[in-house]
Residue, then its C-alpha position, 0 to 999 in steps of 0.5 A: x500500500x502506498x504511503x500516501x494512502x496510509x496517511x489518508x487513513x486507508x486500511x493498513x496493518x494495525x497493531x494493538x498494544x494495551x490501550x493504544x493502536x500502532x501501524x507498522x511503518x512498513x505499511x507507510x513505506x518505512x521499513x526501519x528496524x533497529x533490532x531483528x525482533x523490533x518493528x518500527x511503528x507509528x501511533x494511530x489516533x482517530x484512525x490516522x497514523x501520527x508522527x509519533x514513532x516507537x519500536x514494538x517488540x513482541x513475541x509470537x509464542x507465549x511459552x513460559x520462557x517467553x513470558x518470563x523474559x517479557x516480565x524481566x524486561x518490563x520490570x527492568x525498564x520500569x525500574x530504570x525509567x528516566x535514564x537516557x542510557x537505558x532504552x525507554x519503555x512507553x507501554x506494555x501488554x502482558x496478554x500479548x507479550x508486547x513492549x512499546x519502546x523508544x525507537x532507535x536509529x540502529x544497534x551496534x551490531x551494524x558497525x561491529x563488523x568494522x573498526x570504529x573511531x576510538x572516540x566512539x568506543x569511549x563514548x559507548x563505554x562511558x554511556x554503558x558505565x552510566x547505564x550499568x550504574x543505574x541498572x545495578x543500583x536496582x540490583x539487576x544483572x543484565x547478563x547479555x551485554x553485547x553490541x546487538x543490545x546497545x541501541x543508538x537513539x535518534x540523537x546519537x545516545x548509546x542505550x542499553x536494551x534487551x533485558x530478557x536475560x536480566x536477573x533481579x536479586x534481593x540478596x545483600x550480595x550480588x553473587x549468585x549461582x544460576x541453574x542454567x546459563x543465560x545470555x550469549x556465550x561469546x560474551x560470557x565471563x569465565x565464571x559463567x562457564x565453569x565445567x566441573x570434573x563430574x561433567x556438571x556446569x556451574x554458572x556464577x553471575x555477579x556485577x563482574x559478569x556485566x563488567x566482563x561483557x562490557x569489555x568484550x563489547x569494547x574489544x569488538x568495537x575497537x578491533x572489529x574482532x573477538x579476542x584471539x582465542x575466540x577466532x579459531x571457530x566463528x560458529x561456536x559463538x552461537x549454539x544454534x548455528x547448526x554446526x556444533x552442539x550446545x555442549x561443544x559451544x559451551x566448552x569452546x567459549x569456556x576455554x577461550x574465556x580463560x585464555x589471556x588477552x593478547x594485544x594485536x600486532x597492529x594495535x595503534x599506539x594511540x589506542x593503548x589506553x583503550x586496550x588497557x581499559x579492556x584488559x582491566x575489564x576482562x581480568x580472569x579473576x572477577x574479584x580483580x576486574x576494574x572496580x570490583x576490588x572495592x565491592x569485596x568483603x569477607x562475606x562476598x560480593x556486596x551491593x554496598x559499594x560504588x565500583x563505578x568510581x573506579x571505572x570513571x577514574x580510568x585514564x581511558x576517560x581522562x578529561x571526560x565531563x561525566x556530569x555533562x554526559x549524564x545531562x546529554x550535553x556532549x555530542x557523539x565523537x565530541x563533534x560540534x554540531x552533533x551528528x544526526x543519527x543517520x549521519x552517525x550511522x553512515x560515518x561509522x559504517x563507512x569502511 
């Protein structure tokens, strides 16, 4: 159907979420999607599409797992409401398992295939530090930080999204053993993939697990690759690739995560501080990762500490005005005037 027909109120594909109606933008001649499971939609008022744009995330199969993921994400987004670095939730409908979220320009999986300017890596990392500070303040572990789940808003702000794997804790300590692994294997910290001598697996999650995943995300953006130990077999990063069994994928990634990081031979000397930051985030021992030493007590990992002071104090962020960043007074890549999201996407994807 032509876009003009849709704007005149002609019949089109209308999606209902809670008490609002939305029209798929593909029916209006706009097929933008910022994630594979999100559809760009326009709010419909009085039968006519408006200029208000949102992202509609839905699940077709109402399985117990899908319902749990929906509730995880809804609760996390409600708790983190107001942070410019966490994707905003506008509406939710549990009966349909539909979330209506802020529409982003793109996610970082679009640019992770090629190296990006170190200034942009710094911008993303700083934004994710602020996002995690808000998320962790509500005793939430994200457990699936990766480029695909870092969305870029229309004004160029990196936002953390996709909380379907999130874990909500009520304990005094942030270290918890999971019954089964959740998240993306390639971004899993070593303690999340620990095979015992009897063949059983232990999956221990904490804030340190999110710190590791942030380091892996920065590695992917800065170097357009995973660490050397992961590069032996690209397919083993995903248990659904059809070439490897889930157990093979687990064992491969567990072994790779325990290999020391090796700086690439072609590392730009100007990026040494960024590399040091990544290494500090991806220490093998979760207690020795950047910021985690302050959270250690005799009884284990405690929420009653601010590990983010150490993160903000790393030389990689030297000179960054954190207050201005939090207030969204800085522009992407520190350019003036700020780039539009479309121009930003075009610049970052030009290789």
